[in-house]
C-alpha positions as CSV (number, residue, x, y, z in Angstrom):
1,X,21.1,-43.0,-35.5
2,X,24.2,-42.3,-33.4
3,X,26.1,-39.1,-33.1
4,X,29.9,-38.8,-33.0
5,X,31.2,-36.6,-30.1
6,X,34.6,-36.2,-31.5
7,X,36.1,-38.2,-28.7
8,X,35.5,-41.6,-30.2
9,X,32.4,-42.1,-28.0
10,X,28.9,-42.3,-29.5
11,X,25.7,-40.9,-28.0
12,X,22.5,-42.8,-28.2
13,X,19.1,-41.8,-29.6
14,X,18.0,-40.5,-26.1
15,X,20.8,-37.9,-26.1
16,X,21.2,-35.9,-29.2
17,X,23.4,-33.1,-27.8
18,X,27.1,-33.8,-28.6
19,X,29.8,-33.3,-26.1
20,X,31.4,-29.8,-26.0
21,X,34.7,-28.7,-24.6
22,X,33.8,-25.9,-22.2
23,X,37.4,-25.0,-21.6
24,X,38.5,-24.3,-25.2
25,X,35.4,-24.5,-27.5
26,X,33.9,-21.2,-28.8
27,X,30.9,-20.3,-26.7
28,X,28.1,-18.5,-28.6
29,X,24.4,-18.0,-28.2
30,X,23.9,-21.0,-30.4
31,X,26.1,-23.3,-28.4
32,X,24.0,-26.2,-27.0
33,X,24.1,-26.9,-23.2
34,X,25.4,-30.5,-22.9
35,X,25.7,-33.0,-20.1
36,X,29.3,-32.1,-19.9
37,X,28.5,-28.4,-19.1
38,X,31.0,-26.7,-16.7
39,X,31.1,-23.2,-15.3
40,X,34.5,-22.4,-16.8
41,X,36.2,-18.9,-16.9
42,X,35.4,-18.9,-20.7
43,X,31.7,-19.4,-19.8
44,X,31.7,-16.7,-17.1
45,X,33.3,-14.3,-19.6
46,X,30.6,-15.1,-22.2
47,X,27.9,-14.4,-19.6
48,X,29.5,-11.2,-18.6
49,X,29.8,-10.0,-22.2
50,X,26.2,-10.9,-22.9
51,X,24.5,-9.9,-19.6
52,X,26.7,-7.1,-18.3
53,X,29.2,-6.7,-15.5
54,X,26.6,-7.4,-12.8
55,X,26.3,-11.0,-14.0
56,X,26.7,-13.6,-11.2
57,X,26.0,-17.3,-10.9
58,X,23.6,-18.2,-8.1
59,X,22.6,-21.6,-7.0
60,X,19.1,-21.5,-8.6
61,X,20.6,-20.4,-11.9
62,X,23.3,-23.1,-11.7
63,X,20.6,-25.6,-11.1
64,X,18.7,-24.3,-14.2
65,X,21.8,-24.7,-16.3
66,X,22.3,-28.3,-15.2
67,X,18.7,-29.2,-16.1
68,X,18.8,-27.2,-19.4
69,X,20.6,-30.0,-21.5
70,X,19.5,-29.5,-25.1
71,X,18.7,-25.7,-24.8
72,X,21.3,-23.2,-26.1
73,X,23.5,-20.7,-24.3
74,X,21.2,-18.0,-25.9
75,X,18.3,-19.6,-23.9
76,X,20.5,-19.5,-20.8
77,X,21.2,-15.7,-21.4
78,X,17.4,-15.1,-21.8
79,X,16.7,-17.1,-18.6
80,X,19.3,-15.2,-16.6
81,X,17.9,-11.8,-17.8
82,X,14.4,-12.9,-17.0
83,X,15.3,-13.9,-13.5
84,X,17.1,-10.6,-12.9
85,X,14.0,-8.7,-14.2
86,X,11.8,-10.6,-11.7
87,X,14.2,-9.7,-8.8
88,X,14.0,-6.0,-9.5
89,X,11.9,-4.1,-6.9
90,X,8.5,-2.8,-8.2
């Protein structure tokens, strides 16, 4: 089985996540994180809307995003919130 990416390219069996345009595509909690993931202004606005105005990308979270291919942006929101909760003083 091959998936059409919309760009004329096909993805093989090992990669079932289709390409996504991170600059102009609609980002929702259901949006899958792809190999083409980019920290665009649209993505940052999405995170701020979902996580609040104190949202910031840090190196560890950016690394998690790069390794999260196949998960969703909702998973990313949950991960960021969990990391933030672990950083809070007891």
